[in-house]
Structures are given as C-alpha cells and as structure tokens.
N, C-alpha and C positions, 0 to 999 in steps of 0.2 A: 644813736642812742647807746648809752653805756649799758651793757648787758653781760650776763654770763649764762652758760648752758649747763643743762642737766640731762643725762641720757637715761631713759626708762626702757626697760625690756620685760618687765613683769607687771606687778600691780601699779607701779608708778605710771604706766601707760594709761590706765583707766581710773586711777585715783591718785593724782599727783599730790594733792593736799597742800600745795603752796601756790602763791600768786605767780602767774606767768603771762606773758603777753604774746607769745609765739609758740606754736606747736607744729612740728614738721616731722615727717618720716625721716629716719636717719639710719646709717649703717656704721657699726663699729667693727673694725678688722682686728684679728688676733684673739678674739674671744667669741664664745658661742653661748647661747641661752641653754641652761641645763637644770633639770630638777635634781640638784646635787647638794642641797642643804637641809639638814634636819632642823625643823622649826620647833624651838622650845618655848616661844613666847607668843608670836602673832598667830600662828596656825597650828599650834600643838603645845605640848608641855614636855618637860624633861622625862616624865613617866610615860607619856604617850605622844611621841614626837610626830609632827606633820612633816611634809616635804615641800620645800619651796624652791624657787628659782635662784640661780646664781649665774654670774658670768664666769665661765670656766675657760681655761686656756685652749686656744686653737680655733681655726675657722673664722666665722664672722657672725654677727648678730644684727638683725634688722629690728629696729624699735622706733622710739619717738624721742626727739630732742626738744626740750623745753627751754625757751629763753626767758629769763627773769631779769628784772631791772637790778642794776648794780646797787641802787639804794636799798634794795630788799635783801641783799646777799647775806648779811649776818643772820637775819631772821630765818631765811630759807635754809641756810646751812645748819643752823641750830635745830630746825625742824627735821631735816634729813638725817642728821647725826643721831637724834633721839629715835628716829624710826628705823634706820638701817644699821646702826652700830650698837644696838641694844646688847648684843652678846659678843660683839667683835668678830663675828664669823666672816664679815666682809672687810675688805681694805678699800678705803676711799682713795681713788686715783683721779687725775685729770688726764683724759685720753682724747686723741683726735677722732672726731666722728664726721662722716661725710653726710651732709644734708641732701635732701632730694633735689636741690638746685645745682648740686655738684660742688659747692663750696665746703671747705673743711673748717671746723671750729673746735676749740678745746672744750670738753664737757666733763663735768663731774660724773663718775660712774662708780658703781660698787661691785667689786670683783671678789669672788670667793677666796678665802685663805685656806689653802690645802693643809696647812698644819693645824687647823682648828678642829676640835673634837666633833663639831657639828657638820664637818664636811663629809658628805655621804658618798661622794664619787658617783660612779655609774650604778644605778639601781635597776634591777630587773623589773620589767613592766608590771608584772603581777604583784610584786612586793610594793612597788611605787603606788599602785592602785589601792592596796590595803592600807598603807600609811596615810594616803590622802583621804580615803573614806573615813578613817578613824580619827584623824587629826582635827582638833578644835582648840583655838587659843584666844587670846585677848581680842584679836581682830576678826574672829569668827571661824566658820567652818573652812577647813582646808579644801574641801571639794568645791566650794563656791569660788575660792581664790583661783584654782586651776581652770574651772569652767569659764569664769569671767575673763581670764587671760586669753583662753582659746577663742572665745567669742570676739574679743577685741582684736586679736590678731586677724581673724577672718574679716572683720570690718575694714581693717587696714590693708587687706589682701596680702598679708605676710604668711607664708607657709611655714609650718613647724610640724613635721611628720611625727616626731616623738610625742609632742603634746596632743596632737590630733588623735593619735593611737590611745593615749591615756584617757582622753575625754570619751572615746568610744567605750572603753572599759568601765569608766565611771557611770556612763549613761546606759550601759549594757546594750550598746548599738553594735550592729554588724558592720564591717568595713564596706564602704561603697564600692560596688563593682566597677572595674575599669572598662573602658570601651574595648569590646572584643572578648571580654570575659563572658562566659555563659555556659549553658549546658552543651 
C-alpha cells in the first residue's frame, strides 16, 4: 500500500485530525519532547501565552507514528500545515522514526525553530505551571492540552518525567513515594 508517515509527540497523539490507517508507537532520535513553545493561537494568546510542546534538539522522543494513504497526502499535509505552521514556530521536516516492530520509516515531524520569538527554551516548572494554568486559545485550555497529553502518554506506557511533574503541579498532587521512601 502506498503510504506516508506522520510523527506525533503531543496533541497529534490523541487528536490527529486526519485520516490514517495505521497507528504505532515510534521513536525519533536526535530530538526530545519539551514544553518550549509559547502558544499565541491554539492554547494562548500573544497577550497571555500558553505553553505547548515542541521537538527540541538532543536525546530521543517516544510518540506515535501514523500511516496515511498516499492518495490523501495533499489533504493531510494541507491540514497539518494549517494546524502546525500557523505562526511558523515549527519547521516541517521528514525524519527517520523507528516503529515498534524495529523498522524505520521517513515521517513528517514538526521541530521547534530556535530563532522564532515563540521559542521559550527551558522554562522553570513553577513558571510553566503558571503559563499553562492561565493559557487559553482557539483550541481550548492549555491545562487540558497538557493533562490530555500526560494521560495519553500513560496509556501508551511512555514515561515523561517533566510532563508528569507539571501534571502534578497542575492537579496539586504530591509526588508518588518511591519504594523504600517513608518515615
């Protein structure tokens, strides 16, 4: 079957918004998932930005690869570009991702542009929680975006300590004790 692949690491994992016939866990090397983008449209505004995920340099990112039919490529890419490139904070790249069966496929991925004014870099956890709590944009509350992503990562059994920590702050939870911790 003629197909092309798209890599999702944030809301694309739980809300791809485009027709696909295959969805598998995948790993992208050379980039990691990071709350490093000020959102001025989808989860915040220019006056009160939210904070959303980007693929930033270094490490690796576990996410989901979607296969779409080549016949749908033009419509899918138009949709993705309208969604992901609205302010041009991401660069659209085709990168090799390793699927859960061990094979590698080229996949469209959206990588943060460090030179863009919306690139936030590394944000302190308390400040990130404040931005997320206050962010609301065209696609809804920033808090919902982060918590939906964390919940989906848990379902996929993908660990992300930074997002888990932020989710605890947003839910006002205490960290779970580790085995052996105690009085």
